[in-house]
C-alpha positions in Angstrom: 4.0 16.5 6.4 1.2 16.8 3.9 -2.1 18.7 4.2 -4.9 16.3 3.5 -8.6 17.2 2.8 -11.3 14.5 2.5 -14.6 14.9 0.7 -17.4 12.8 -0.6 -19.0 11.5 2.6 -22.7 11.5 3.1 -25.8 9.5 3.8 -26.6 6.4 1.7 -28.9 3.4 1.9 -27.5 0.0 2.4 -26.4 -1.5 -0.9 -25.5 1.9 -2.3 -22.2 3.4 -3.2 -20.0 6.4 -2.4 -16.7 7.7 -3.6 -14.4 9.5 -1.1 -11.7 11.8 -2.3 -8.6 13.0 -0.5 -6.7 16.0 -1.9 -3.1 16.4 -0.8 -0.8 19.4 -0.8 2.9 19.2 -1.6 5.1 18.1 -4.5 6.1 14.7 -2.9 2.8 13.0 -3.1 4.0 10.1 -5.1 6.6 9.2 -2.5 3.9 8.5 0.1 1.8 5.4 0.6 -1.8 6.6 1.1 -4.3 5.0 3.4 -7.9 5.2 4.4 -9.0 4.5 8.0 -12.3 4.7 9.8 -13.6 5.3 13.3 -17.0 4.7 14.8 -18.2 6.1 18.1 -16.6 4.2 21.0 -14.3 2.2 18.7 -10.6 2.5 17.8 -9.6 3.9 14.5 -9.3 0.9 12.1 -7.4 0.3 8.9 -9.5 0.1 5.7 -7.1 0.2 2.7 -3.6 1.4 1.6 -2.0 2.1 -1.8 1.6 2.4 -2.7 3.1 5.6 -4.0 3.1 4.2 -7.6 -0.4 2.9 -7.2 0.6 -0.6 -8.2 0.2 -2.3 -4.8 -2.9 -2.2 -2.6 -4.0 -3.8 0.6 -7.5 -4.1 2.2 -9.0 -5.1 5.5 -11.0 -8.3 5.3 -14.2 -6.4 6.2 -14.1 -4.3 3.0 -12.2 -6.6 0.5 -14.2 -7.1 -2.6 -16.5 -4.1 -1.9 -14.1 -1.1 -1.6 -11.4 0.0 -4.1 -8.5 2.4 -3.3 -6.9 4.3 -6.2 -4.8 7.4 -6.7 -4.0 10.0 -9.3 -0.5 11.3 -8.7 -1.0 14.0 -11.4 -3.8 15.4 -9.2 -2.3 14.6 -5.8 -5.5 12.8 -5.0 -6.4 9.4 -3.5 -9.9 7.9 -3.8 -11.9 5.2 -2.0 -14.7 3.7 -4.1 -17.2 2.1 -1.7 -19.8 -0.3 -3.1 -22.4 -2.6 -1.5 -22.3 -0.4 1.6 -23.5 -1.9 4.9 -24.8 -0.2 8.1 -21.6 -1.4 9.8 -19.6 0.8 7.4 -20.9 3.8 9.1 -18.0 5.8 10.5 -15.8 8.9 10.1 -13.4 8.1 7.3 -9.8 9.5 7.4 -7.2 9.8 4.7 -3.6 9.4 5.8 -0.1 9.5 4.3 3.0 7.5 5.2 6.6 7.4 4.1 6.6 3.6 4.8 5.7 1.1 2.2 2.0 0.1 2.5 1.7 0.0 6.3 -1.5 -0.9 8.1 -0.7 0.6 11.5 -2.0 4.0 12.4 1.3 4.8 14.0 3.1 4.6 10.7 1.0 7.5 9.2 2.3 11.0 10.0 -0.2 13.0 8.0 -4.0 12.9 8.6 -7.0 14.6 7.2 -9.9 15.9 9.3 -12.2 13.1 8.3 -15.5 12.8 6.4 -18.7 11.2 7.8 -20.2 8.2 6.0 -23.6 7.0 7.3 -25.3 3.9 5.9 -28.9 3.5 6.7 -30.6 0.1 6.8 
């Protein structure tokens, strides 16, 4: 299990950008696929993006493809989510998560979770 701490959330106007960061503890970071999920009030937690341990392979949900970019720096044990052209419907708590599986999308595949960071997009 890794300890994960997200940062970078905040309030932004529609069309703006934010970059989320997730710092991980432990010396096995590169062996984990890292994902971002989000959850709005009254809705289930949904998959946003995932990146393989090497950083070579990425997957995105259709709702963010072309606007969001996931990346990682294994030397810093950190994964990022660059969010551009933000929309009000992107408003949610964003969670970072780690999995020992290869680029999963399901929440059940992720055993390590951060506490979440709030992103609010105003119209």
